[in-house]
N, C-alpha and C positions, 0 to 999 in steps of 0.2 A: 325058441331061448326061455330054458327050463328056471327063469328067476321071475322073481316078482315085484313092484315096488307098491306098497299097501301106505293110503292118505289115510290120517283121521279126518275131519269137515271143519268144526270152529278152531281155529286160529291157525291153523294148518291149509286149507283151500282158499277159506276166506276169512278175513281179519272182521267176526263178527260180536267177539266179546262185548265191545261196547253199545251194540244192538240189544244185543241180550242184558245187558241193564239198564237199557233203557224200560224193557218190556218189565222185568223183575221189578223196577221201582214202582210204575204204575201198577202191578197185582200186589204189592208189599201197599204201597200209599191208602189203596181203598180196605186195608185191613189196619193200616194207622199205624207201621210199620214203617223205617225208614235209616235203612240200613246205609251204609256208609262204602264209600271205594274200597276201601281197605278192609272191609268183611268180604265185598264181594270176591275180593282178593284169596282171600282166606277159604273163602267158603262157599263160592259159587263158582270161579274159572276151571274148568274140567273137570267139574261134578257133578254126577248125575241128579238129577230131577228129585228124587226120592230123598238122597241124601240134602241137597240145598231146600227143602220145603221143610223138610222135619228139623233140621237144625235153624231156619227164618222163623218156626211157625212155634219152636221146641215145644212140636210133639212127635210121635209117632205118625207120618203120613203114611199108606198104604193102602192097595186093595182097589175098590173103585175111588175111594178119594183120590188117590195118590193120581189114578186116572183122569179123572174130573183136573181137578186140579192142574196137572201136568197141560193136559188139553188147554185150560183158561190162560194157561204161562205163555204156552208156545204158539198159539192165535196169534195172542198180542204180538208176538215176534217175528212171527212172516205179516204180518201187518205192515210192519214197522219197516222188514228188511225188503220185501218182495222187490220196493221198487230201489232198494240200494244195492244188489248183486253185483259184489266186486272183486275179484279174485285177486291175492294175493301177489304185487311185483314178479313178472316173470313165471307163474306155474303155470298159466296156461301153454307157453313156447316151451317150457318145461316138460308137462304132463305129455304132449304131443312125438315131441322127440324121444319120450320113453317109448312110446308105441311106436313110432318111427325102426328105433333099435331091436324092436322084438321084444322088448318086455310086456310080462303080463299087467295089469291093474287092478287095484282095488281098491273101494271105500269100506271103511270101518268105524263108525261114530256111535257115542253114547248118546246123541240125540235121536228124536223121533223120526221117522222114514220119511214123516211129509216135509220136516226140513230138510232130508234131502231131496225131495224131489222138488224142493224148491230148489236149494242152489245147484243142483246136478243138473236140473232139468236146466233153469237158465242156462248154463255153460255148457251145455250140450256134453254132456261127458257120459253120461247114461249106453251109447249106442259103441261107448269103447272101454267097460268096464268089463271084466269075469266077473267081477262080484261087486254087492251091495248090502253090505248090512249096516242096521240101525237097533234101537233101543227094542224096538219090537223081537228081534231075532235071536236075542240073549238071556238067559235064566239070571246070568250074574254079569255085573257092569265093571269096567276097569277099578281096578288095578288087576280083576282078577282075567286072565289069559281068552276066555271064550272065544271073543265078540274075533281074534287076532286069530286062533286055530281053528277056528270055523270057516275063517277067510282062507285061509291053506287048504282045508277039505275044498272048499270053492275051487282053488284054482288049482286044485290036485297038486300040489308040492307041497315037499316037506318047509316047516318051518326054517330049517338052516338056507334055505333057498328066497327067503323073503327079508325085506326090507322095509321098515316103517317111516313115516314120516308122522314126526308126534309134537304137543305143545304143551303138556300137561304133566305135573307130576305122576299122576294116576296111569296115562295115557303112556307114558314111558315105560312106567311097571308094568303094566301090561303087557308091551311088547316085548318086553326082556322077560317078564315070564313064560310067554312065549317062545322064548328061546330064538327068537328075531336078533337082525342087528336095527339101529334108532339111529334118524337123525332128529336131533332138538331144534324144533321150528322156533325162533325165538321172541313169538310174537308177543305173547303173554308174559312169560318169565325171563329171568336169566339163565346165564349157565347154572350160577351156583346154587338157582332154586329149583333145578333137576339133577334124577337121577342122574349118573355118567353114560353121557351118548356117545355114538360111535364119530358123530361127526354134528356140527352148530352151524346153521343158518340163520340167517336175519329175513331173507326172503330167495326168492328164484334166481334171482337177476343172474346171470353167470356162473349159476352152476350146469357142469357140464357131464351126462348120462355117462361118458368115460370113468367118471367119479369114481359114480355109483356102484358099478360094474365092476369098477375094482376094489371096492370096497366089500361088495358080498363074497369075491374072488378069495379076499385077504385073509390068511388064518387067522392073522392076530385084529384084532379090532383096534380103537382112537385113531383111523389116521385124520387129520385135518387138513 
């Protein structure tokens, strides 16, 4: 089958945002900063670490300092989450149904590859992925389409043959900018908080592969 489904990771494969919040709270408390949940909603969920750290530390964080601070925070996340890895309801069943139907699959995340190793490793996804890209593999982050265009190249497919599952404004924008159809996963945001998607889901329970096939083959989007 010359079609593929590409998944973001945080908020799409697993509902990790509460655990990222815990890690960032510990990280910022060490620096006597105390962001609210509203602050995280606006400036953490769906954003890359360069933006998040620069925003909350109120100065540009880049280069080696960014790498060091990112490693500190993501190490906290992995320590907190390593015994909590739990996919969004229905994900694994849907994922393996896609594979059985002949779809290629990939993961394209803005998180570090070590986080992808933790989650995809625990869920045994790697043997079933044709592409697995993380923040280290791109020079431009979402909403830039680079990670999705590179994934399409890895899959040897045109972007029009790919559909993306995303949960954030920047992620949906990246997929749309890549020329791909998008399923909005409403784990962190409402329909009104995302760019227009072709389909919206709360979780994967009851989601049929045939619906994704129909969506990819449809000339018009916005199939609900």
